[in-house]
C-alpha positions as CSV (number, residue, x, y, z in Angstrom):
1,M,0.0,0.0,0.3
2,T,1.1,3.3,-0.7
3,K,0.6,6.7,1.2
4,K,-1.5,8.2,-1.1
5,N,-4.0,4.8,-1.5
6,I,-4.3,5.1,2.3
7,F,-5.2,8.8,2.3
8,E,-7.5,8.0,-0.7
9,K,-9.7,5.0,1.1
10,I,-9.5,6.8,4.3
11,K,-11.3,10.3,2.6
12,Q,-13.7,7.6,1.0
13,S,-14.6,5.6,4.4
14,K,-17.4,5.9,6.3
15,N,-15.4,5.9,9.1
16,L,-13.4,8.8,9.0
17,P,-14.0,10.7,12.0
18,Q,-15.0,14.2,11.4
19,L,-14.6,16.9,13.7
20,P,-15.9,20.2,11.9
21,Q,-13.8,23.2,13.1
22,V,-17.1,24.3,14.6
23,M,-16.4,22.8,17.6
24,L,-12.7,24.5,18.3
25,K,-14.2,27.8,17.2
26,L,-17.5,26.8,20.1
27,I,-14.9,26.1,22.7
28,K,-13.0,29.2,21.5
29,A,-16.0,31.5,21.2
30,C,-17.3,30.1,25.1
31,N,-14.1,30.6,26.9
32,S,-13.8,34.5,25.2
33,D,-15.3,37.4,27.5
34,Q,-16.3,39.3,24.3
35,T,-18.6,36.6,22.5
36,E,-22.1,37.7,21.9
37,I,-25.0,35.3,21.8
38,D,-25.2,35.7,18.4
39,E,-21.8,35.0,17.1
40,L,-22.3,31.4,19.0
41,I,-25.8,30.9,17.2
42,E,-23.6,31.3,14.0
43,I,-21.4,29.0,14.6
44,I,-23.7,25.9,16.3
45,S,-25.9,26.6,13.3
46,I,-22.8,25.3,11.1
47,D,-23.3,22.4,12.6
48,P,-26.6,20.4,12.2
49,G,-26.2,17.8,14.7
50,L,-24.5,20.0,17.5
51,A,-27.7,22.3,16.7
52,S,-30.3,19.0,17.1
53,K,-28.6,18.0,20.2
54,L,-28.8,21.7,21.9
55,I,-32.6,21.8,20.6
56,Q,-33.1,18.0,22.1
57,I,-32.1,18.9,25.3
58,I,-33.2,22.2,26.0
59,G,-37.0,20.7,24.5
60,S,-36.7,17.7,26.9
61,A,-39.2,17.2,29.3
62,Y,-36.8,17.5,32.5
63,I,-35.7,21.1,31.4
64,N,-39.3,22.0,33.1
65,L,-39.8,25.3,30.6
66,P,-43.2,26.7,30.7
67,Q,-43.4,26.4,27.2
68,E,-41.8,24.1,23.9
69,V,-38.7,25.7,22.7
70,N,-37.5,25.3,19.1
71,N,-34.8,27.4,18.2
72,I,-31.1,27.9,18.9
73,K,-31.0,30.8,20.5
74,T,-33.4,30.0,23.6
75,A,-31.5,27.1,24.0
76,V,-27.9,29.0,24.1
77,V,-29.8,31.9,26.2
78,Y,-31.0,28.6,29.4
79,L,-28.2,26.4,28.9
80,G,-25.4,29.2,29.4
81,M,-21.8,29.5,27.5
82,D,-20.5,26.7,29.9
83,T,-22.7,24.4,29.2
84,I,-22.6,24.7,25.4
85,R,-18.7,24.0,26.0
86,N,-18.9,21.2,28.1
87,I,-21.3,19.7,25.2
88,A,-19.1,20.7,22.5
89,I,-15.9,18.9,24.5
90,S,-17.7,15.8,25.0
91,T,-19.2,15.4,21.7
92,S,-15.8,15.8,20.1
93,A,-14.2,13.0,22.5
94,M,-17.2,10.9,21.6
95,H,-16.4,11.0,18.3
96,F,-13.0,9.2,18.5
97,F,-13.5,6.6,21.1
98,K,-16.1,3.7,18.9
99,F,-13.2,2.3,16.5
100,T,-12.3,-0.9,18.4
101,K,-15.2,-3.9,17.7
102,S,-13.2,-4.7,14.4
103,V,-10.1,-5.8,16.3
104,P,-11.1,-7.1,19.8
105,E,-7.5,-7.5,20.7
106,F,-6.8,-3.7,20.8
107,N,-7.4,-2.5,24.8
108,I,-9.2,0.6,24.5
109,N,-8.7,1.0,28.1
110,Q,-5.7,1.7,27.9
111,F,-5.6,3.7,25.1
112,W,-8.7,5.7,26.5
113,Y,-6.3,6.3,29.7
114,H,-3.0,7.2,27.9
115,S,-5.0,9.8,25.8
116,Y,-7.1,11.5,28.7
117,K,-3.8,11.8,30.7
118,C,-2.0,13.2,28.0
119,A,-5.1,15.7,27.3
120,V,-4.5,16.6,30.8
121,L,-1.1,17.2,30.9
122,A,-1.2,19.4,28.3
123,R,-3.8,21.7,29.8
124,K,-2.1,22.1,32.6
125,I,1.4,22.9,31.5
126,A,-0.3,25.2,28.9
127,E,-1.9,27.0,31.7
128,E,1.1,26.7,34.1
129,N,2.9,28.5,30.7
130,D,0.1,31.3,30.5
131,I,-0.9,29.8,27.4
132,P,-4.1,31.2,25.7
133,N,-6.9,28.1,25.0
134,P,-5.2,25.8,27.0
135,E,-8.4,23.8,25.3
136,E,-6.6,23.2,22.6
137,F,-3.7,21.6,24.1
138,F,-6.4,19.5,26.0
139,L,-8.2,18.2,22.3
140,A,-4.5,17.6,21.1
141,G,-3.4,15.8,23.6
142,L,-6.5,13.9,23.7
143,L,-6.7,13.1,20.0
144,H,-3.1,12.6,19.5
145,D,-3.4,8.8,18.4
146,I,-6.8,9.0,16.6
147,G,-4.8,8.3,13.5
148,R,-4.3,4.3,15.2
149,L,-8.3,4.3,15.8
150,V,-8.6,4.7,12.0
151,L,-6.4,2.2,10.8
152,L,-7.9,-0.2,13.1
153,E,-11.4,0.8,11.6
154,N,-10.4,0.6,7.8
155,Y,-7.8,-2.3,8.1
156,P,-8.7,-4.8,11.3
157,D,-7.0,-7.5,9.5
158,E,-3.8,-6.3,9.0
159,Y,-3.8,-4.3,12.2
160,K,-4.3,-7.6,13.9
161,Q,-1.2,-8.6,12.8
162,I,0.6,-5.6,13.7
163,L,-0.5,-6.0,17.4
164,K,0.4,-9.8,17.6
165,I,4.3,-8.6,16.9
166,S,4.8,-6.0,19.6
167,S,2.3,-3.9,22.2
168,S,5.0,-1.6,22.7
169,E,5.0,2.0,20.6
170,S,8.4,1.7,18.6
171,P,7.7,-1.8,16.8
172,I,4.3,-0.5,16.5
173,L,5.2,2.3,14.5
174,A,7.9,0.4,12.1
175,A,5.0,-2.1,11.2
176,E,2.3,0.7,10.4
177,L,5.2,2.5,8.4
178,E,5.7,-1.6,6.5
179,K,2.0,-2.1,6.1
180,F,0.7,1.4,5.2
181,D,3.5,3.1,4.5
182,I,2.3,5.8,7.0
183,N,2.2,5.7,10.8
184,T,-0.3,7.0,13.7
185,P,1.8,10.4,14.3
186,E,1.7,11.4,10.5
187,L,-2.1,9.9,10.2
188,S,-3.0,12.0,12.9
189,A,-1.6,15.1,11.7
190,W,-2.9,14.5,8.2
191,L,-6.4,14.4,10.2
192,F,-5.9,17.8,12.2
193,K,-5.3,19.5,8.8
194,Q,-8.7,18.1,7.3
195,W,-10.3,19.4,10.3
196,D,-8.9,23.0,10.0
197,L,-7.0,22.7,13.3
198,N,-4.1,25.1,14.7
199,P,-1.5,24.4,11.7
200,L,1.1,24.4,14.8
201,I,-1.1,21.8,16.8
202,A,-1.0,19.2,13.8
203,D,2.5,19.7,14.1
204,S,3.0,18.9,17.7
205,V,1.0,15.6,16.6
206,L,3.3,15.2,13.7
207,F,6.9,15.3,15.7
208,I,5.1,13.3,19.1
209,N,7.6,10.8,18.5
210,E,10.8,12.4,17.7
211,S,13.9,13.0,20.2
212,I,14.4,15.2,22.8
213,E,17.1,17.0,21.1
214,Q,15.2,17.2,17.8
215,I,12.3,19.0,19.9
216,E,14.4,21.5,22.0
217,S,14.5,23.7,18.8
218,A,10.7,23.5,18.0
219,F,7.7,26.0,18.5
220,F,6.1,25.4,22.4
221,H,2.8,23.5,21.0
222,V,5.3,20.8,20.0
223,K,7.3,21.1,22.8
224,I,4.1,20.9,25.2
225,V,2.2,18.2,23.5
226,F,6.2,16.3,23.2
227,I,6.4,16.3,26.8
228,S,2.5,15.3,27.7
229,N,2.8,12.4,25.7
230,L,5.9,11.3,27.1
231,L,4.5,12.2,30.9
232,A,1.6,10.3,30.0
233,K,3.3,7.2,29.3
234,Q,4.0,4.1,32.1
235,D,7.2,4.7,34.6
236,T,8.2,8.0,33.0
237,L,8.8,10.0,36.2
238,E,12.7,9.8,36.4
239,N,12.6,11.1,32.7
240,I,11.4,14.0,34.5
241,P,14.9,16.1,34.3
242,D,15.2,15.5,30.9
243,L,12.2,17.2,29.8
244,T,13.5,20.2,31.3
245,A,15.4,21.2,28.6
246,L,12.2,21.7,26.7
247,T,10.6,23.9,29.5
248,D,10.9,26.6,32.0
249,I,9.1,25.1,34.2
250,L,11.2,23.7,37.1
251,E,11.7,20.1,38.0
252,S,9.9,19.8,41.2
253,R,6.9,21.6,39.4
254,L,6.4,19.5,36.9
255,E,6.6,16.6,39.0
256,Q,3.9,18.3,40.8
257,I,1.9,18.5,37.6
258,F,2.6,15.4,36.7
259,I,1.2,14.1,40.2
260,S,-1.6,15.6,39.8
261,A,-2.3,14.8,36.4
262,E,-2.3,11.1,37.3
263,K,-4.4,11.3,40.5
264,E,-6.9,13.5,38.5
265,V,-7.6,10.8,35.9
266,R,-7.1,7.8,38.2
267,I,-9.7,9.0,40.8
268,M,-12.0,9.5,38.0
269,A,-11.6,6.4,36.3
270,K,-11.8,4.5,39.5
271,S,-14.9,6.5,40.4
272,L,-16.5,5.7,36.6
273,D,-15.4,1.9,37.3
274,I,-12.9,1.9,34.1
275,N,-10.9,-1.0,34.6
276,L,-7.4,0.6,33.5
277,D,-4.6,-2.4,34.4
278,G,-7.5,-5.2,33.2
279,A,-8.2,-7.1,30.2
280,Q,-10.3,-5.6,27.5
281,D,-14.0,-6.0,28.1
282,I,-15.5,-5.9,24.4
283,S,-19.1,-6.5,26.0
284,S,-19.0,-3.3,27.7
285,E,-17.3,-1.1,25.2
286,E,-20.6,0.9,24.2
287,A,-20.8,1.6,28.3
288,L,-17.7,2.6,28.1
289,T,-18.5,5.3,25.6
290,S,-21.1,6.3,27.9
291,K,-18.7,7.0,30.7
292,V,-16.3,8.7,28.6
293,K,-18.6,11.0,27.7
294,D,-19.8,11.4,31.4
295,L,-16.1,12.2,32.5
296,S,-15.8,14.8,29.7
297,L,-18.9,16.6,30.7
298,F,-17.8,16.3,34.5
299,Y,-14.5,17.4,33.5
300,G,-16.4,20.8,31.9
301,T,-18.5,20.7,34.8
302,L,-15.7,20.9,37.1
303,Q,-14.0,23.8,35.0
304,N,-16.9,25.8,35.3
305,L,-17.2,25.2,39.4
306,L,-13.7,26.9,39.7
307,Y,-15.3,29.8,37.9
308,A,-18.4,30.2,40.1
309,K,-18.1,33.5,42.4
310,N,-21.0,32.7,44.2
311,I,-23.2,30.0,46.0
312,D,-26.1,30.4,43.6
313,S,-23.5,30.1,40.5
314,V,-22.2,26.9,41.9
315,L,-25.5,25.2,42.6
316,D,-26.8,26.6,39.2
317,V,-23.6,24.8,37.7
318,V,-23.9,21.3,39.4
319,Q,-27.5,21.3,38.4
320,N,-26.6,21.6,34.8
321,G,-24.3,18.8,35.4
322,F,-26.9,16.6,36.8
323,K,-29.6,17.5,33.6
324,I,-26.8,16.7,31.0
325,I,-25.5,13.3,32.4
326,F,-27.5,11.9,34.7
327,N,-31.2,13.3,32.9
328,I,-32.1,14.4,36.5
329,P,-35.7,16.4,35.7
330,R,-35.3,19.0,38.4
331,M,-33.5,19.4,42.1
332,F,-33.5,21.5,44.6
333,Y,-31.1,22.2,47.5
334,F,-31.0,22.5,51.3
335,L,-28.1,24.2,52.9
336,F,-27.1,24.0,56.5
337,D,-27.7,27.0,58.6
338,E,-25.5,26.3,61.6
339,K,-26.6,29.3,63.5
340,K,-30.1,28.6,63.5
341,N,-29.7,24.4,63.2
342,I,-31.9,24.1,60.3
343,L,-31.8,23.4,56.3
344,T,-33.1,26.0,54.0
345,G,-34.0,25.7,50.7
346,F,-32.4,26.6,47.5
347,C,-33.5,26.4,44.0
348,N,-33.1,27.8,40.3
349,N,-34.6,31.0,40.0
350,N,-36.4,29.6,36.7
351,D,-37.8,26.9,38.2
352,K,-41.8,27.4,38.8
353,A,-41.2,26.5,42.6
354,C,-38.7,29.2,43.0
355,K,-40.4,31.2,45.7
356,I,-41.7,28.0,47.8
357,I,-38.6,26.4,47.6
358,K,-37.0,29.4,49.3
359,S,-39.9,29.8,51.5
360,I,-39.4,26.6,53.6
361,A,-36.7,25.1,56.1
362,I,-35.9,21.8,57.8
363,P,-35.2,21.8,61.7
364,L,-32.7,19.3,62.1
365,S,-34.5,18.0,65.2
366,N,-36.9,16.1,62.6
367,K,-35.4,12.9,63.0
368,S,-37.8,11.5,60.2
369,S,-37.0,13.9,57.3
370,L,-35.2,12.1,54.8
371,L,-33.3,15.3,54.1
372,V,-31.9,15.4,57.6
373,K,-31.0,11.4,57.9
374,C,-29.0,12.4,54.6
375,V,-27.3,15.0,56.4
376,K,-26.5,13.5,59.5
377,D,-25.5,10.1,58.5
378,Q,-23.7,11.7,54.9
379,K,-25.0,9.2,53.1
380,V,-27.5,8.9,50.4
381,Q,-31.2,8.6,50.9
382,N,-33.7,7.1,48.2
383,S,-37.5,7.3,49.2
384,L,-38.0,4.4,46.6
385,S,-35.4,2.3,48.1
386,K,-37.5,-1.0,49.3
387,E,-35.9,-0.3,52.5
388,K,-37.5,2.5,53.4
389,S,-40.7,2.8,55.0
390,P,-43.5,4.1,53.5
391,T,-44.2,7.1,55.8
392,F,-42.4,9.8,55.4
393,A,-41.8,13.3,57.2
394,I,-44.5,16.1,55.9
395,S,-41.7,17.8,54.1
396,D,-40.8,14.8,52.2
397,T,-44.5,14.6,50.6
398,Q,-44.5,18.2,49.5
399,L,-40.9,18.1,48.1
400,I,-42.3,15.0,45.7
401,R,-45.2,16.7,44.9
402,L,-43.2,20.2,44.2
403,L,-40.8,18.1,42.2
404,E,-43.6,16.5,39.9
405,T,-42.0,13.1,40.4
406,K,-42.0,10.1,42.5
407,G,-39.6,9.8,44.4
408,L,-36.7,11.5,45.7
409,Y,-32.7,10.8,46.2
410,C,-31.0,13.1,48.7
411,I,-27.0,13.5,48.2
412,P,-25.4,14.9,50.8
413,I,-22.9,17.8,49.9
414,Y,-20.2,17.4,52.3
415,S,-16.1,17.1,52.5
416,Y,-13.6,16.6,55.1
417,K,-16.6,15.3,57.4
418,K,-18.2,18.7,57.2
419,T,-21.6,18.5,56.1
420,I,-22.6,21.7,54.0
421,G,-26.5,20.4,53.1
422,V,-28.0,17.9,50.2
423,L,-29.1,17.9,46.6
424,V,-32.7,17.1,46.4
425,L,-33.3,15.4,43.1
426,G,-36.5,14.2,41.7
427,V,-36.2,10.3,40.3
428,D,-38.3,7.6,39.1
429,A,-37.0,4.3,39.6
430,V,-34.9,4.0,36.2
431,A,-33.2,7.4,37.4
432,A,-32.5,6.5,40.8
433,K,-31.0,3.1,39.6
434,N,-28.4,5.2,37.4
435,L,-27.6,7.6,40.0
436,K,-26.6,4.4,42.4
437,D,-24.8,2.8,39.7
438,N,-22.9,5.6,39.1
439,K,-22.0,6.5,42.6
440,G,-18.8,7.3,42.3
441,L,-19.0,10.0,39.7
442,V,-22.3,11.2,42.3
443,K,-19.7,11.3,44.9
444,L,-17.5,13.6,42.9
445,F,-20.1,15.7,42.2
446,S,-21.3,16.7,45.8
447,K,-17.3,16.6,47.0
448,Q,-16.4,19.0,44.4
449,T,-19.8,21.3,45.6
450,S,-18.9,21.0,49.0
451,I,-15.7,22.1,48.4
452,C,-16.1,24.8,46.1
453,I,-19.3,26.1,48.8
454,Q,-16.7,26.3,51.7
455,N,-14.3,27.9,49.8
456,I,-16.7,31.1,48.9
457,Q,-18.1,30.8,52.5
458,F,-14.5,30.7,54.0
459,Y,-13.6,33.6,51.6
460,N,-16.7,35.9,52.6
461,D,-16.8,34.8,56.4
462,Y,-13.2,36.2,56.4
463,A,-13.7,39.6,54.2
464,A,-16.6,39.9,57.1
465,N,-14.6,39.0,59.8
466,V,-11.3,41.4,58.7
467,H,-13.9,44.2,58.7
468,E,-15.7,43.7,61.6
469,K,-12.4,43.1,63.4
470,K,-11.0,46.1,61.8
471,M,-14.6,48.5,62.9
472,Q,-14.1,47.4,66.5
473,A,-10.5,48.1,66.5
474,Y,-11.2,51.6,65.4
475,S,-14.0,51.7,67.8
476,T,-11.5,50.9,70.8
477,M,-9.2,53.4,69.6
478,T,-12.0,56.0,69.7
479,D,-13.0,55.2,72.8
480,K,-9.2,55.9,74.0
481,V,-8.8,59.2,72.4
482,I,-12.0,60.1,73.5
483,H,-10.9,59.7,77.2
484,E,-7.4,60.7,76.7
485,I,-8.7,64.2,75.2
486,N,-11.5,64.8,77.3
487,N,-9.8,65.4,80.4
488,P,-7.2,68.3,79.0
489,V,-10.1,69.6,76.9
490,A,-12.1,70.2,80.5
491,I,-9.1,71.5,82.4
492,I,-8.4,73.8,79.8
493,K,-12.2,75.2,79.2
494,N,-11.9,75.8,83.3
495,Y,-8.7,77.5,82.9
496,I,-10.2,79.6,80.4
497,E,-13.2,80.5,82.4
498,T,-11.3,80.9,85.6
499,L,-9.2,83.7,84.1
500,G,-11.8,85.2,82.3
501,L,-13.1,86.0,85.5
502,K,-9.7,87.1,87.0
503,L,-9.6,89.7,84.1
504,P,-11.6,92.9,83.5
505,D,-15.0,92.5,81.4
506,K,-13.3,95.2,78.9
507,H,-10.0,93.5,78.8
508,P,-8.6,93.3,74.9
509,A,-7.7,89.6,75.8
510,Q,-11.4,88.5,76.8
511,E,-12.4,88.5,73.1
512,E,-9.1,85.9,72.4
513,L,-10.3,84.0,75.2
514,T,-13.6,83.6,74.0
515,V,-12.5,82.6,70.3
516,I,-10.3,79.8,72.2
517,N,-13.2,78.9,74.4
518,E,-15.4,78.4,71.3
519,E,-12.9,76.1,69.4
520,M,-12.1,73.9,72.7
521,S,-16.1,73.6,72.4
522,R,-15.8,72.4,68.8
523,V,-12.9,69.8,69.6
524,A,-16.0,68.9,72.5
525,G,-18.4,68.2,69.8
526,L,-16.3,66.4,67.6
527,L,-15.6,63.9,70.4
528,D,-19.6,63.8,71.0
529,R,-19.3,62.5,67.4
530,L,-16.7,60.0,67.5
531,R,-18.8,58.7,70.7
532,S,-21.5,58.3,68.5
533,F,-19.5,56.2,66.6
534,S,-17.9,54.0,68.7
535,S,-21.0,53.6,71.0
536,P,-24.1,54.4,69.2
537,A,-27.0,56.0,71.5
538,I,-29.5,52.7,71.3
539,G,-32.3,52.9,73.2
540,G,-34.9,49.9,74.1
541,F,-35.9,47.9,70.9
542,E,-39.8,47.4,70.1
543,F,-42.2,47.0,67.4
544,V,-42.0,50.1,65.1
545,D,-43.8,50.9,61.8
546,V,-41.2,50.6,59.3
547,N,-43.2,52.8,56.8
548,K,-44.7,55.1,59.1
549,I,-40.8,56.1,59.9
550,C,-39.1,56.5,56.6
551,K,-42.5,58.8,55.3
552,N,-42.5,61.0,58.7
553,M,-38.7,61.3,58.7
554,F,-38.6,62.0,54.6
555,E,-41.3,64.5,54.9
556,I,-38.9,66.3,57.3
557,L,-35.9,66.1,55.4
558,Q,-37.6,67.1,52.1
559,K,-38.6,70.4,53.6
560,S,-35.3,71.3,55.5
561,I,-33.0,70.0,53.2
562,L,-33.9,68.5,49.5
563,L,-36.5,71.2,48.3
564,P,-33.8,73.9,49.0
565,R,-31.1,72.3,46.8
566,Q,-33.7,71.4,44.1
567,I,-33.8,67.6,44.9
568,E,-36.7,65.7,43.6
569,A,-37.9,63.3,46.1
570,Y,-39.7,60.0,45.8
571,I,-41.0,57.4,48.4
572,N,-41.8,53.8,47.4
573,I,-43.0,51.7,50.4
574,D,-44.0,48.1,50.9
575,P,-47.6,47.6,52.5
576,E,-46.6,44.0,53.0
577,I,-43.6,44.9,55.3
578,P,-44.6,43.8,58.8
579,K,-43.7,45.5,61.8
580,I,-40.2,45.3,62.6
581,K,-38.4,44.7,66.6
582,T,-35.8,47.5,66.3
583,D,-34.9,51.0,67.9
584,Q,-36.8,53.7,66.5
585,N,-34.1,56.1,67.1
586,G,-31.6,54.2,65.7
587,L,-33.5,54.0,62.6
588,K,-34.3,57.7,62.0
589,Q,-30.4,58.4,62.5
590,I,-30.0,56.1,59.8
591,L,-32.3,57.8,57.7
592,I,-31.2,61.1,58.4
593,N,-27.2,60.5,57.3
594,L,-27.9,58.4,54.3
595,V,-30.3,61.3,52.8
596,K,-28.3,64.2,54.0
597,N,-25.4,62.5,52.8
598,A,-27.0,62.0,49.3
599,A,-28.4,65.6,49.4
600,E,-24.8,67.0,50.0
601,A,-23.2,64.9,47.2
602,M,-26.1,66.6,44.7
603,D,-25.0,70.6,44.6
604,K,-26.8,71.0,40.9
605,G,-30.1,68.9,42.0
606,G,-30.7,65.4,41.6
607,K,-33.6,62.5,42.7
608,I,-33.6,61.2,45.7
609,R,-35.8,57.8,46.3
610,V,-36.4,55.5,49.5
611,T,-37.8,52.3,49.1
612,T,-38.8,49.6,51.4
613,R,-39.6,46.0,51.1
614,F,-39.9,42.7,53.1
615,L,-37.7,40.0,51.8
616,S,-39.8,37.2,50.8
617,G,-37.4,34.8,50.7
618,S,-35.9,35.4,53.8
619,A,-38.7,34.0,56.1
620,K,-38.8,30.4,56.5
621,I,-41.8,28.3,57.3
622,L,-40.3,25.0,59.3
623,I,-43.2,22.8,57.3
624,D,-43.1,19.9,59.5
625,E,-43.6,22.1,62.7
626,K,-45.9,24.4,61.3
627,K,-43.7,27.3,62.8
628,R,-42.7,30.7,60.8
629,I,-39.0,31.4,61.0
630,P,-39.2,35.9,60.9
631,G,-37.4,37.2,57.6
632,N,-35.6,40.7,56.9
633,I,-36.8,43.9,55.6
634,E,-34.8,46.3,53.3
635,I,-34.7,50.2,53.1
636,K,-32.8,51.7,49.9
637,I,-31.7,54.6,49.6
638,S,-31.2,55.9,45.9
639,D,-29.4,58.7,44.0
640,N,-28.5,60.0,40.8
641,G,-25.4,62.0,42.0
642,P,-22.2,61.8,41.1
643,G,-21.7,57.9,42.5
644,I,-18.4,57.6,44.7
645,D,-15.1,56.8,43.3
646,K,-13.6,53.0,43.5
647,K,-10.7,53.3,45.6
648,L,-13.1,55.2,48.6
649,K,-15.5,52.3,48.1
650,K,-13.3,50.3,49.8
651,T,-13.0,52.1,52.9
652,L,-16.5,53.8,52.7
653,F,-17.5,52.9,56.3
654,E,-14.2,53.5,58.1
655,P,-14.3,56.8,60.1
656,Y,-12.6,59.6,58.5
657,T,-13.4,58.7,54.8
658,T,-15.7,61.1,53.1
659,T,-16.7,61.9,49.3
660,K,-16.8,65.3,50.4
661,T,-14.4,68.1,50.4
662,T,-15.6,70.7,52.6
663,A,-13.2,71.4,55.1
664,S,-16.0,70.9,57.9
665,N,-16.7,67.5,57.0
666,S,-15.2,64.8,59.5
667,G,-15.7,62.0,57.2
668,L,-17.6,60.1,60.5
669,G,-21.1,60.3,59.0
670,L,-21.0,56.8,57.2
671,S,-19.3,55.2,60.2
672,I,-21.7,55.7,62.8
673,V,-24.6,54.8,60.0
674,H,-22.8,51.4,59.7
675,S,-22.2,51.3,63.3
676,I,-26.0,51.8,64.4
677,V,-26.8,49.2,61.6
678,K,-24.9,46.6,63.3
679,E,-26.5,47.5,66.7
680,L,-29.2,47.0,65.4
681,N,-28.2,43.4,64.0
682,G,-28.4,44.4,60.5
683,D,-26.3,44.8,57.2
684,I,-25.4,47.7,55.3
685,T,-24.2,47.3,51.7
686,C,-23.4,50.1,48.8
687,N,-23.7,49.6,45.1
688,T,-22.4,52.8,43.3
689,E,-21.1,54.0,39.8
690,E,-19.3,57.3,39.0
691,G,-21.5,59.4,36.9
692,K,-24.6,57.2,37.5
693,G,-26.0,57.4,41.2
694,T,-25.6,55.4,44.1
695,D,-27.4,53.0,46.4
696,F,-27.1,52.3,50.0
697,I,-29.1,48.9,51.2
698,I,-29.9,48.6,54.9
699,T,-31.0,44.9,56.0
700,L,-33.0,44.6,59.6
701,P,-34.6,41.7,60.8
702,V,-38.2,41.2,61.5
703,S,-37.9,40.3,65.2
704,S,-34.4,41.2,67.1
705,S,-33.2,42.5,70.4
706,K,-30.2,44.9,71.6
707,R,-26.7,43.1,71.7
708,G,-25.6,42.3,75.1
């Protein structure tokens, strides 16, 4: 056979794997922050197979959309770029692990392990070198031996003879050249060119078996895939010193990358029950193919979890993963609130039961609840299991109804023996069995979810703790300053008064003494303001009408401060707000300071709006005990003024931070507001944009008590 004949046969073969350039374009587009939705739609529309797959996913019953979807744009908007990218990667991978049935002697497990490890290594090394588009290297590593699968499929009898000769790489490559006048790297590189991939990536595959000396002068694409391929082979850790000539990565760091990749692939393979060391089981090949797809999707999901910036984002990523991999209709989440010892409900904002789920909670004292058992035992609980009692807690029955499925499948979210909460999946018998059969993958999802949530919670708690400690330090220092200055101020004022009495009334020094006394009084006034920051004057807590207080204070401020500055004033109140237990004087001082602060920032007029509302999602119903946990109310003071500089925003609530330039301003107003809000057991945040305005948002509990 000649090389020309080989290429002609493969071109005409139905078994030629097709990687439309849409795949790589799609991955690149999804990785770019600049990509518009219309650009994605244009790319996807080129590939009818991918387009139909997206429509199929978005149109399936488990997505639970209120109306039928039959266009790509809606699918892209709903699934999001991360999920689209996952589907692209998994679809790409699944094109290339099907060419084995004609040659049962070929070990697909071993081939998969080497290819996938090479892909992970290539991605990690590219990321280590800050090279753009690391997914490009992942695909190069994953598909670098694709030529071998093509030869296997098109020339099964001939390749059986080659496999009988040797199982090691060099003799196989030599035998390929002898029989086909082409070997695996050449054919793989040719396929990369047929797919119109990056020519440098095609070269990296072509030269993958050259010597280290020859690779030293090659481009970094070639070097990265070469290093990855060599490290992906067995017993190559001792060869790492030889590879340092090809990269700036330190030997110790290269070892860490190798160990990390080995662990990642092994753990995933083990969790998916893929036997990397045993003989090939041909009958299980279809199942293996499906698992590779799951693994590709899982890899994509893990990547997405790393970019999640808040808990809602983490849970959305996990939900998409379960939808795509396990075909789960719907799912809710219940996170553990340690302070209240309850599980509080969350779910995707698009779910029709969202408001209900976010309003309910389950106390950990409820021993009959499957969710509580799941959390306490850190074990999966399945309502459809024959071992379970047909009697469930009220909450279990209600959740099954809300999910509109036959049963619950509860998965604990935990790691390092710490339970974060529970994933509540709506299942039937088939879905429950599928989850049980893939318990390793489910466990990985659970642990990764827990780690991400813990990291986010730790960061948020740490940031809040640092800010709280800083404010406490300011308060302590302020108390000391007030104490140290008050004494000499009082002594000086006494001496001034005594000196004034000793001098005649018309003595020239009397005028100077009056000025000095006034200035000392001004110092005393500043000390009083400082005392308001360090020790806010909070009285007794009683139930007050927030709307009434806001209306009354707003009318007073409108006449005294806003109208003279030509500032338009608006107030929007939520009639559903209940009376809250708080200190009304503290609340009045907050409103005065914030409205006054906003007005002083708008010297050319503007608009100020005060809005109140009850945060419905903050109130929780303990459905099994028929009790209610009061929620929170929100007061927002908004203006369309100049906004606040980004640098100032970081220290906005600290003493002596001011947005005003007047010499009379002490920079204590917002720090006093912050102190009062904290004394009322509330929170205050600021959203601002230069040139567009500022929002101050105060959240207060409906039921509270004075700090001890």
